[in-house]
N, C-alpha and C positions, 0 to 999 in steps of 0.2 A: 388703558390700565387694567380693566377687568380681564382682558385676554391673558396678560401675564400671570394673573392669579390662578386662572383655570388651566393654563398650559402644563404646569407640573402635575396637576391632578389627572389630566388626560394622558400624560406620559405614563403615569403609574397604572391607570386603567388599561392602557395598551400593553404594558408588561404583564399584567395579570391575565388578560385575554390570551396573550401569546403562551404563557405558562399553562393555562388551562387547555388550550388547543393542543399543545404538545403532549399533555397528559393523555388526552383522548387518542392522539396519534400513536402514543406508546402502547395503549391498550389494543388498538387495531393491529399494530405490528405484532404484538405478543399473540393475539388471536390467530393471525395469519400463520405464524410460526407453529402454533399448536395444531392447526389444521393440516399443515404439510409435514408433520413429524411422523405420522403413522407409517410404519415400515411395510413395504410390500415384498420383502424378502422372506422366502419360506424354504424349508428343507424338504427334499423329496425322499420318499422311502427308497431304500437300496433296490428293491425289486422293480420299482417303477422306472428308475433311471437306467436299469441294466438292460432293458429291452426297448426296442423301437415299436412302431405300430404294426410291424409284420411279425412280431414275436421273436425276432432274432436278437441276440446279445450284441450290444455295441460297446466299443471301447471309448474311454474319455468322455463319458456322459457327464453332463453338468451336475454338480452337487446341490446347487441352489438355483432358483429362478425367481423372477420378479412377477408377482401377480398384479395385474392392472386393477385399479380401483373401478368401481361400478360407475357408469355415467351418471353425473349429477352429484356424486360424492366428491369430497376433497381428494386430491391426488395422493397416492401412496408414495412414500419416500423410496427412491432408488439409490441415487448417489448423495443426496443431501444438498446439492448445489442450489436448488430452488429455495430451500429453507434458509440457507446461508446468505442468499442474495436479497432477502427481505429487509428493508430498512425504512427509516423515516427521517425527514428533515424539514426545517422551517424555510419557506420561500419568502424572503423579505420583500420582494417586488410586489407580490400579490397578497402578502400577509396571510398565507394559508399554510397548513401543514400538509406535506406530501408523504404518502405511504405507498410503497410498492416493491416489486421485485425487479431486479435489473438483468436477470438472465434473458437471453434472446428468445427463449421459448416460453416464458411465463405467460404471455398473452395468449398463445395457442392453447396452453393447458387450461387457463382460466376461462377462455371464451369458446374453445373448441375450434375445429376446422371442418371442412366438408367431409373428411374421412374419420374424424375422431370427435366423439361427444365431449362437451365441456366438463371439466372437473373444477368447478368454481371454488376458490378459496378467498378471494378478496372481498366480494360482496357479503358472504356469510360472516366474515370477521368484522366488517364494518357494522352490519346489522346487530351482531351480538354486542359490540361495544356501545352502540347507541341505546340498545335495550338494557344494558347493564348486566347481561347474562354472562355466566362463566362457561367456557367450553371445556 
């Protein structure tokens, strides 16, 4: 009989824990999106794009280019696909919130490769959410 009395209370506690966990997951998701929102697109002066490194004039020079972010800084936005792929969900099997990016290259950007330094965005977002800091 005592089990039946406590079972509804446990279900209510479980719902509250799930709601609070999803709030934290939403904050982490929002922080990740803020970190990946910085644009890397910059305009080049007309004189700079009109000549190549030999000093000769070129035709069809690019009007804009993408400046890479510094190693260790969050990635600069180029197409916006990484930012759009960030999301969160509740995993009922393990009773945890899952936050991440689903693009195939998100792990390479976040962790780096042997030829590219890491541009972390997941861990700083999580640490900021845990600390309660605003980005």
